[in-house]
C-alpha positions as CSV (number, residue, x, y, z in Angstrom):
1,M,0.0,0.0,0.0
2,D,1.4,3.4,-0.9
3,V,1.3,6.3,1.5
4,P,-1.7,8.4,0.5
5,N,-1.2,11.9,-0.7
6,I,-2.8,14.1,1.9
7,D,-3.9,17.6,0.9
8,I,-4.4,20.0,3.9
9,K,-7.1,22.0,2.1
10,T,-9.1,18.8,1.5
11,L,-8.8,17.7,5.1
12,I,-9.9,21.1,6.3
13,A,-12.9,21.0,3.9
14,A,-13.8,17.5,5.2
15,C,-13.7,18.8,8.8
16,Q,-15.9,21.8,7.9
17,T,-18.4,19.6,6.0
18,A,-18.7,17.3,9.0
19,L,-19.2,20.2,11.3
20,A,-21.8,21.8,9.0
21,G,-23.8,18.5,9.0
22,G,-24.4,18.9,12.7
23,K,-26.6,16.2,14.4
24,A,-27.2,14.2,11.2
25,I,-23.5,13.6,10.6
26,Y,-22.9,13.0,14.3
27,K,-25.6,10.3,14.5
28,K,-24.3,8.6,11.3
29,C,-20.8,8.6,12.6
30,K,-21.8,7.5,16.1
31,D,-23.1,4.3,14.6
32,M,-19.9,3.5,12.7
33,T,-17.2,1.4,14.3
34,L,-13.8,3.0,14.7
35,S,-10.8,1.2,13.3
36,N,-8.0,0.3,15.7
37,E,-5.9,3.1,14.2
38,E,-8.7,5.6,14.8
39,K,-9.0,4.6,18.4
40,V,-5.2,4.9,19.0
41,L,-5.2,8.4,17.5
42,L,-8.1,9.5,19.6
43,K,-6.8,8.0,22.8
44,T,-3.4,9.6,22.2
45,A,-5.1,13.0,21.5
46,K,-7.0,12.8,24.7
47,Q,-3.7,13.4,26.6
48,N,-2.2,15.9,24.1
49,N,-5.1,17.4,22.1
50,Y,-3.3,18.3,19.0
51,F,-2.6,16.7,15.7
52,A,0.0,17.8,13.1
53,L,0.6,16.6,9.6
54,L,4.3,16.4,8.9
55,A,6.2,15.6,5.8
56,T,9.8,15.2,4.6
57,D,11.1,14.2,1.2
58,Q,12.6,11.0,2.7
59,D,9.6,9.8,4.8
60,G,6.6,11.3,3.0
61,C,3.6,12.4,5.1
62,W,2.6,11.2,8.6
63,V,0.5,12.1,11.6
64,R,1.9,13.4,14.9
65,V,-0.3,13.5,18.0
66,G,1.3,15.5,20.8
67,D,4.9,14.3,20.8
68,K,4.1,10.8,19.3
69,D,4.9,10.3,15.6
70,F,2.8,7.8,13.7
71,L,5.5,7.1,11.2
72,V,6.5,3.5,10.9
73,E,9.9,3.6,9.3
74,G,10.4,0.9,6.7
75,N,6.7,0.2,6.7
76,P,4.7,2.7,4.6
77,T,1.6,0.5,4.9
78,D,1.2,1.1,8.6
79,T,2.0,4.8,8.2
80,A,-0.7,5.0,5.5
81,K,-3.2,3.3,7.9
82,Y,-2.8,6.2,10.4
83,L,-3.1,8.8,7.7
84,T,-6.3,7.1,6.5
85,A,-7.6,7.0,10.1
86,F,-6.8,10.7,10.5
87,K,-8.7,11.6,7.4
88,S,-11.7,9.4,8.5
89,L,-11.7,11.2,11.9
90,C,-11.8,14.5,10.1
91,E,-14.7,13.4,8.0
92,R,-16.6,12.2,11.0
93,G,-16.2,15.6,12.7
94,Y,-14.0,14.3,15.6
95,I,-11.1,16.4,14.5
96,I,-11.2,20.1,13.5
97,P,-8.6,22.4,11.9
98,K,-6.8,24.8,14.1
99,I,-4.2,26.6,12.0
100,G,-2.2,25.4,9.0
101,R,-1.2,21.8,9.5
102,V,-2.4,21.7,13.1
103,F,-5.7,20.1,14.1
104,C,-7.4,19.4,17.5
105,L,-10.3,17.3,18.9
106,S,-13.8,18.7,18.4
107,K,-16.5,18.6,21.1
108,S,-17.8,15.4,19.5
109,G,-14.2,14.1,19.4
110,Y,-13.9,14.5,23.2
111,K,-17.2,12.8,23.7
112,K,-16.1,9.9,21.6
113,V,-12.8,9.6,23.4
114,S,-14.6,9.4,26.7
115,T,-16.4,6.3,25.5
116,L,-13.2,4.4,24.5
117,R,-11.5,1.9,26.8
């Protein structure tokens, strides 16, 4: 699996679309099961509450939550899983844009985190 190309503007638009959908989006997302990677990102964010998308020519793009990098060196498949999970959390409205490449948990994101074990 190749590491997906993540466009910041697309992620911000996904977050805004989810927020604009209000209760209808929240209800739909509430009924969906989270992937393991989505759960890990949310649980990590509970303690740090910020996400950053980082990129280098050597490693490509990856997600950082607080001081934890979700970059699996030598395994782009696992790195891609976390990028895909991040995008899904944006689309569900659990993550909102803050500034530039920095994102944080939304109110519904905090609610979801509180239900995770």
